[in-house]
N, C-alpha and C positions, 0 to 999 in steps of 0.2 A: 505544548509549552505550558507551566501552573501561571495562573493568570497573575501571580502576585510578581513574576519578573519582569527587568524590565525592558526588556522589548517585548514591545505590543504587539510588530507587525513583521512576517517576512524581511522587510525591506532594513528594517530596526538588524536583523541579524545579519544581513548581508553586511553593512555599515560596517560594523563591529568587528567583522572577521572574513569577508572576503579580501584576497591576494597576500593574508599576514601568513605569517610560519604557525601563530596560535591556533590550536581545534578547538573544534568546540565538542563538547561530552554531548552525543548522542548515543541513547537506549532504547533496545527493541527487543523481542521475542528472535533468541536465535543465536547463534556466533557468527562470525564475520562468514558471507557468504548465504546467509540466510534470507528471507522473500525480504523480509523486513530491512537487514543491510543493503540489500543491490536496492533498495527502492528509496533509502535515504544516502545512497552514492548518488545514482543520477540526479535526486532532486540538488544536492550539496556542490557538487561536483559542476554543475550546470550555471550555477551561484558563483564558482572561485571560492568555496571552502573546504576547509582542508576537515577530518573528522576525528574523532578519537571514536570507536565504536565503544560502545559496552553492552554487552549478550548478558538474558535475562531466561531464567527458564520458563517464563510465563508472561503476559500481555500485562497483567493484573502486575505482578512486580516491576513492569516498568511504567506504570502508572503510578506507583507507589512511588519508586524511586523521581521521576519528574519533583511530584507532588511536594519528596522531601528535602531537593534541592542537588538531589546527588550526583543528578544528569541533568542539563542545561534545556534540553531535547528530547521527547521520547517518538519515535517514530513504528507505524501499527496501524491495522485497520480501527474504522469510527465505531463499530460496537465495542470495543473495546475504553471506548473516553465518550460514547454519547451521554451518560451521566453524569463526568462529571464536568461536562462540560455547560450540562443541560443545568445545574450549581452552583456554574460560578467559579469552578476550581482551574480550570484546563481551558485554555483558550488551543485553537487549529488556526493553525498558520497557512495553512494549504491544501491542497487535494493532487494526490497526482492521479492525473485522472483526463481522460479528453472533453469531460465533460466537469459540471460539480453534480457532487455527490445530494444524491434526494435528500438526506438524514441528514445534512449539516446545508444544506440549501446559501445562505450566508459566506459560508468558503470559501473565496475563489481555487481554482483550479493553477498551478506554478505556471501554468503557460499564460494566463490569463494574466500572471504576476509579471510573467515577459521572461522567461527560464524554459530551456529547449532542453528539459528533462523528458525522458524519451515515455510515453505514457505506455506504450506497448507492453508495460512489462504489468503482472495482474497475478494474484496466488492462483493458479490454476485448481479448477475444482470439477469434476465431472465422473461420467459413468465409464471404464473402457475394458475390454474383449477378446478375447485371444485375434491374433491379427486375420484370422484367414475366416474371419466372421461373416455370412453373406449380408450383404448392405439391403437387402429387403428386414431381414433380423435386425441391422443396426437403426434402419428408418426409423421400424415401428418400436425399438427402446425410445428412442429420442422420442417420435410421436407420443409416447407416454410420458413420459417426463415434461415437455413442453405442455400437458395435458394438467399433470398435479402441479407441475410452477402455476396455473393460474388460480387452483382454490386460493378461496381468503384465509385461508392461514397457511398458507407460503407464501402468499403477500404478506400477512405483518410479518412473519420471522422474516423475512428481506429488508422491510421497513425498519423492523426492531434493531437487525444487527445490521445495518448499515450497508445493505451491499445491494447488488444487481446483478440477478442471472442473465445470462448470455440464450436466446432462442435461434441456436446455428445449428445447422444438422450435424450429420456425420461428417462429410467432406470437408465441412465448411470447421467445423473445429480443429478437424485432425491440423489444417493450415493456422488456424489461431491458435494451436500446443507448438506447432512449430516456430513461429514467432516469437512464443515466449521464450522458448529452448535458445532461440540465436540474443534472444537479448539477455539471457539467462549468463549463455557463456562468454557475452562483451562483458558484464555486471562481473561473474567473477574473477577474470583475468587481470579487470581495472582494481579489484581487493585483493588481486596475487592469488589465490588459489587455485586456475588454472592457466593454463599457458599454449 
């Protein structure tokens, strides 16, 4: 949200829009059904707020349109807004995660704010291979990734990008992806993309 917005907290947004027919304009990277759209739907639905999704072709366009006052709120990953937050031009109202972001430690999670948005939603990044890849090869690849993730260069990248890598093995990762797919299915049904 732009720093000069009349809404200073998520509670202010809820007071203005919850339970009303008025929709808040929310912009983000991707069309209805995209990762950002599903995430915003999870949050705003939990607060009883109707949204008008405005899709953009890039996160940078979201930031530009929030700063320009064309949408009231932007939804996206921390890396797109960190420099604008540091410059005092944007304000992050909440994080859709089970825990606070290391790159935005003062920003509460929506659960801390009292909203029951499903924090199992995530942008999934991982390495995939053929379904019949032997388990020992899968584990060797995973071990190599875990080792690379400990390198200072990767740690610096994670901090700068506002992300946190998962260090789960092949079986746990498969279960994680299945869970995210289920959250996506529910989210897609909620925004009218699938039945």
